[in-house]
N, C-alpha and C positions, 0 to 999 in steps of 0.2 A: 340502533341509533338512540333512541328515543328512552329506552333502557337505562343505556348509559347517561343520559340527560335526568334522568330522574334522582337517579344515583348521586351523580355531582351536585344537586339542589339539595337533595336531601343534607350532603355531608356540609357543604356550606349552612343550611339552617341550623343545625347541630350547633356550630359555632357563635351564627346570630343569634343564636336563643338566648346565649350568656351577656348580651353585651347593652342595651337600651338606658344603660346608666351615662346620661350625657356627661362629659367632663368638660374643662376648656382652663385659657391663660388668662388674666388680665385684659378687658379690651379699652380702645380708645374711643371715645366718642367725639365727631369733629360736629362743631355744630354750623350748618349753611344754610343761609335764608336766601329765597327766591325774592324774584321780585316783591315790591310791596304791591297789595293788591286794595288800597283805599276806594274803589267804586263806591257813591253811595246810590243805594235804593230807595228811591220816593214815592212812598204810595200816599197817596192825597184824595180826600176822599170829598162828599161835595159840602162840608161843613169846614174843611181847607187843615183839619187834621192832619198832620206829617209825622211819619215813621221813615227815620233813615236809618240806614246798617254801614258799618264798618268792620272792616278785620284789618288785620297786623299780615306779615308776611309768612308764607308758607313755611315748616319746621323740617329739615332733609338732615337726618342723622346718618355718619359714615364710622363706622367703627374702627378703628385701628388698634395696633398692639401696644405700641409703642408708647403713646401719650397716656394709657388710661390703668399705667400699673397701678401695685401694692404703694395705698398712702396719696393717691392724688384725688381721691373723693370720685365723688358723683359727677356725671356730665351732664346737664341739662338747656334743653331750648323752648323757648317759648314766644306766647303768640299774642293776640287777643281778641276779642270781638264785642260790637260796643253798639247798641240799641238806643235812638233819640227821638224819643216823642213829644212835637210839642204840641198843645192843643191850640184849638183856631180862638179867635179872639173877640168870641161874639159870649162864650158858657164858660174860655178858660179851663175847659175839663176834657179829657179824653181819655180811653180805654181801646187797647189795641194787643194783637199775638202775634206773635214770631216763634220761629225756628231754630233751633240751633244744632249743626251737626261737625262734628269732626270726621274726614274721609282722609284714610288711612291707605293711599293708593299703591303702595309699596312695603310690605314689610318681611325682610328674610330674618329676622333674629328667631332664636329659637332658646328654650330652658336648658340650660347649661345641666340641673339637676331638677329630675323630674319637679313641677308645684313650688318651687322657687323660683318666684317674680323676678324678672329682670329689667322691663321696663315698666314704668308705671309713670299712668297720666292725670294728673292732679289738676280741678276747676277752680277757679275761686273767686268769689264774689269780691270784686273790687274795693266796691264800698263798705262792706263789713268786714272784709275779710275771713270770711266764713268757708270751708270748703265744700264743694257739694259732695257728701256721700254715698249717694242713692242713682244709679242708672241703668237703666233696664239692659238686659245681657252681661253687665262687667260687675267684677266684683273688686269690693273695698277691701283692700289689705292693709297691714304692716309688717314691714321688713325692718330688718337691722342690717347695716352694709359694715363695709371693713374697715371703719371708724367706730364700730358702735353706735352710730346713731339709727335711730328710728324714724323711719320713714313712710307716710301711709299715702295711698293713690288707690287708683283701680289699675290691676294686672292685666298690659293690652301685650304680651311681652311676644305672644303671635297672632295679634288681633290684626286682621282686614278690614277693608269696606268700610262701611257708611256709620258710624258710631251714632246715632241720637243723644245729644247733651238735652237739650230742651224740647216738648213737644207741646206747642201750643201754649205756650209761656206767655199767660198776660201783664200788658205795662201798662199803668197807669201813668196823668200828667196832669198837673194843675199847677202852674198851666207848661211846666215842660220836665220831663224825666230822662235822667242817661241811666242807663244797667250796662256796666261794661263785666266783664269776666275775664282772667287772665287764664291762658290754658298752658302747661307746663308739661312738656315728657324729659324723664329723667330715666337715664340707664345707671341700674344701681351697681355699683363698685363694690362684690363680696370679699368675703377675704377668703376664696375659693378659684382655681382655675377657670378663666372663662372665654380661652381661647377658641373655642368652637362657634363664638360669635367673631373674632374678630375679622373684618371685610364685611359684615354684614351691614344693610342701612334700611333706613325708615323715611319715609314723605307723608306727612303728612299736609290736609289742607283744611283752614275752618271754613264752614259754609253759615251762613245768618241771612231768613229772607223770612217774607211774609206767610209763603207759600210750604207744606208739605210735599216733602221728597217722595215719589210714588217708590215703596218698597215691597210693599205684599199686596197680593189678591184683594183685601176688603180694602185696598183703595182706589180699584177700577171696578167692582162688583157689588152686586146689591144679592139679597135674598131671592134663589130661584133661578139665577143666572146661572146658565150654563158650564160647567167647569172648565170644559177643555177651553172653550171662547175666554172665558175670562183670563186662563193663563196666557191664551196668544196674547189679548187685550194687553195685560201686564209686561208683556217682553215690548211691546209697541209702544206702550208711553211713557215708559221708562228705559234704565240704562243696565246694561249686567254687572256694570260696576255697583250698582246700588241693591239691585235683585236676584244676583247669580244666575240669572236665567239667559240662557244662552238659545239663539235661534240658529241651528244648524244647515243654513241654507249654502247656496254654493259659493258665498262671500266671505263664510268663515274660516280663515287658514286652518288647517288640518282639523277640521271638522269633521260629523259626519256626512252632513251632505244630503240629508236625506229629507231635508223640512223638518226635524225636529226640533222640539224645545227641551231642553234639557239643564237642570242646576246644575252649580258646581260651585264650588268654594268653601270655605271650613265649617259656615253655619249658615247655610241659606233659610228663607223663612218657608219652608216645604212640609212641613211636620201637617200631617192630617189623623185627626180621629176616627178610628175606622172599628166597628164592633162593639161600641159603648153609645149612651145617651146619654153618662153621668156629665153633670155640671163642670168635674175634674178630671178630665178624660185620665184613666189610671196608664203606668206604663206600660201594662202590656197590650193595650190598643195606640199604643202610639208609632203609625208609619210616616213615612217621606214620600214623596213625589221623587222620581227619576225624573221624569220631563213626561211632554206628550208626544207620544210615539204612536207611528200610525193612526194618528189622529184620536187614540185613546189617552187618559191618565193614568199609567203605570207608577204601583207603589211598592214600596219593600218595606218590612218591617225594620223599624228603627234602631231598637235594641237587643235582637235575639229573639228566637219563640222558645217559649214554655213548653216545659213538658206535658204541663195541663194544653197544651195548645196542638203539640204534635204528636204526644202520645210517647209509652215507651215499649214499644212493642218494634218487628221488623227492625229497622233500621239504625234505632237506638243504642249509643253506646254508654253515654255517660251524664252526668249533669256536669258543665262545665268547670265550675271547681274541681270534682273530681278531678275532670279527664287532665286540666290544665292548669289548676291551683295551684299545687304544690309538687314540681319535680326537683326532686333534691340533686340532681345529677346538674341543673341547669338555672334552677331557681324558678320563682313563678311568675308565669303571666297576666296574672289575674289583673296584677297593679296597671298595663297598659288600656285597661278596658276603658274607653268613652264615655259609654253610654250609663243610663239610670237604671238598668235592669238589674236581675237578682242572680248573682252567678252561681245560687245554688239552685235555681231553680231554671236555668237556663239549661236546653240540653244540647248534647252534641251527636252527630248520626254521622253514620257511615253512608258515602253516595251510594253507595249501593252491598249490603251485607256480603254478595256474592262476589269476587275480583273480575266484575266485567261490566264494562263502563256502556250498558248501553241501557241510555236514559228511560226506553220506555219499558222496560222490565223492572228497573230499580226498585223495589219496594218502600223504600223511601220516598221515592215519586208518586207510585200509588196508592200507598197507605199512609205512611205520614203524613204528606202533604195535602192530596185531593181525597183522603177519606180518614182520617183524624182530626186534620184541622177543618173541612168545611162543616165536620159534625160540632165542633167549638164554636161554630160560627155561630150553626142553627142553634145551638144551646143559648145564646146570645138573643139572637131574632133574625129569623130565615130573611128577612131581607137586606141581610148584610152578604149570603150566599148570590141573591138575586142580581146584586150590583156587581156581580164579579163578571165580566167576558169573559167567554171562550176563547183562546189564544193559542194560537198554532206557532211552536217552540220550535226554533230549529238548531238539533242536536246532533248535529252530525260532526260538532266537531273540529278541529284544526290541529295542526303541529304546535309541538310547544315555541318554536321559531317565532311562528305567526302570531302565539298566543301571547307568551312570555318574555321573548328576548325580542321584540319588536317592538312598537308604537299604537298608539290609542287608534289611527287611521287604520293602521295592515291588521290589525287585531278584528275590529270593525267590519273591513273589507271581507276576512276569511271566516267571520265567526256568524253574522247575518245580511252582508252587504252583496257586491257585484261578485265575491268570487267564492261565497259560500255553496256549505251542501245542500240543495235546495231540496235533494232528495229523501233525505232524515229528516223526517219531523213528526209532533206529536202535537193533539188536538188535546187542550186541558184546562182549565181555571189556572191553578197554582204552577209555579214553577221559583227558580232561582234567577240570583242577577245575571247576567250576561260579564263575561271580562269584559269588554267593550266599553258596559256601562259604569264599570269602575273605575275605567281608564276616563271617561270622561265625566266622573263627578271633582276631577280635579280642574284647577283651574286652569286656561291655554297654554299656560305656560311650561305645563309640566307637559303637555299630547304629545312630543316628540321621545318622550323616554323611556326608553324598555320598562316592562314592568319588575325584570331581573337583570341586574349585570352579575354576567358570567367572572367578571374578574372582580367584582366586589369584594370585600377582605373587612376583619376586624384592624382597630387604631391598635398602637402596638401595647397600651396596656387593657387593651379588652374590653373597653366601655362603652363603645360604640360600633356603629356598623358604616364602614363607608362606599359609597357603591353610587353609579351615577345613573340612576333607576326608583321606580315609584318611592322608595324610601324619604326621596326628596319634598314628595309632596303629603307627607304624613299629615301635618298640619295645615294640607289646603283642601281636603277631600272630605266629603262630609260622608261620603260612603265607606271611608275607612274606619271601622266600631273599635279597633284595637284586639279583634278576636281575629282568633284562627276560622275562616270559613269558607263554605264552599262555594261555587259557581256552579252555573248548570250546564256548560260544555267541557266535552272529554278532550283528551289527545286522539284523535281518528284512525294515527299509524301505532294506536297500541291499542292492546284490548282491553287492560285495568288501571288506567291512568284517567283523571281529571285534573281540572284546575283549581287553585284556590287562592285565599288571599289571605296573607300571613300578620300575625300582630304589629310587624314595623309597617306593612303597607307593600309588601311586595307579592308580584303575582307569581305564584309557584305551582307545582303540580304534585300530586300524593295520589299513592293507589287510591283505589273507590273504597275498600275494604276499611281505613280509617286509620292510617297516621298510627300503626302499632297497637290499633285497638282502641286508640282513643277518642277518636271520632270527630269533625270540627262540626261548626256552629251550623244548622242550614235556618237562614231568614226567608221566612217565604216572600214569591213577588208574582204581583198579578194587575193586569189591566183593567181597570172600572169600565162600564158600561159608557159608551158616550154619548147617553142622556142624563148623565150623572148630574147635578146643580150643586153648586157653593150657595149654601146659606148662613155661611160667618166665623168669623176668626181670620186672624191675622197670620198664620203659617208658624210660630213659635211653638217650643215645648209647652208653655202655659198657655197657649192662648191658640192650638191648633187650630186648621181648618175643618168646618164641621160641614158634612153632604148630606145629600137627600138623593132618591129616585125622583 
């Protein structure tokens, strides 16, 4: 039965590989505003300086086909945020600071054409009329709309979550100053079909206040604090909508229920520099925190391991560029890569070079991951190897029905949870991601979707893939790198098949000796010692978390 499934998966996969250039018709943007939020927050010091804040209504967009056709121009929605500082009547001068955020609580828009912005954010100083052109984490771009008019702003086409517009911004008064900013979100009406965004919506709320919102470990920890405790404190003192960190206790709907803490969403602040002490962490040494699991912080390589890290022996097949970068029958897959690694250096590997899905005898496991990779770390500094804990990996696997055709909770239960094969285990330092870890890397609204929809199919003009599966979480799952990559789990009722994730975000199965010899990416994953300490860093790619023994 499983042989038939893998053939079905593979057949549909060959169709899917041709499609991911996203098409669309003209969309309509309906401006809807929530109730006004004119709440004043007053912070009075002993000198009676007074700082007050005011915000306008929320921005709620819904796109419909009929009212945003060719020639209608762009649709916009605007709101404002205002800070007023009144100095005391003794000195008549005052200085204070404030924070301003845009919290995009929901955004279902996508790119019609890869890389062509469709939602733009503009932040303009009302007094000077000058636009803000630099916001950390966003790209300021200029696009030409369907009327050949240029429009500039920050690309937020698929952005969700908290965006810091101003951090600790200083305001001075002598005796009174008002700072006001107009925030506008624009749906750009291009001269191409944008039907893919019909029915999509966005909900955004402005926040302006004196206190910084807690978003990263650096906000709750100091150098020398235990990293596990710091992450638990981050969860306790903030919200998942701000941090992307979910506590999988019994109350979390469809969660793992194992009391773990797991990062989810498009791009949480979970980067760690591992294997390097350089001031600027090299891309090769960037990892990301899957979560706190079994009392330890678990990492996975951020972008894909290079051949320098895993070697070119045993399970090695090709570089990713050689394997998947130029496939004449259905185009290049390298264009879907989300990371910052070098695809000419990232290797592809067979799950096992023999067609046998026993992980304990896989030379990719024993040699490439647990010999070559360890030697690579030792060449940097032996302290890195010492930081890695021995882990018991559950490698008995599950059926393709439970792993790919079900949902996050079911995959978790049969892979590592209550229904796991507890007799087939392996203790080692380095492994690969579990299927369920990939599922839980997406935000909770996707956790009930299957990894793969057997009824999925290409659209009529073969430009996209239509399925009620994890392709929908493509932009909301940081675990998805846009690479074809292995998981550690096999299908247990077959002797030659293991689970993988493809470039579109589908949970898939493939023969362990590597997709017609091309191989898939192996991203090293491991747990840190429970005693590892936080030293610095906000968890972004440019300022990753730094750790020490």
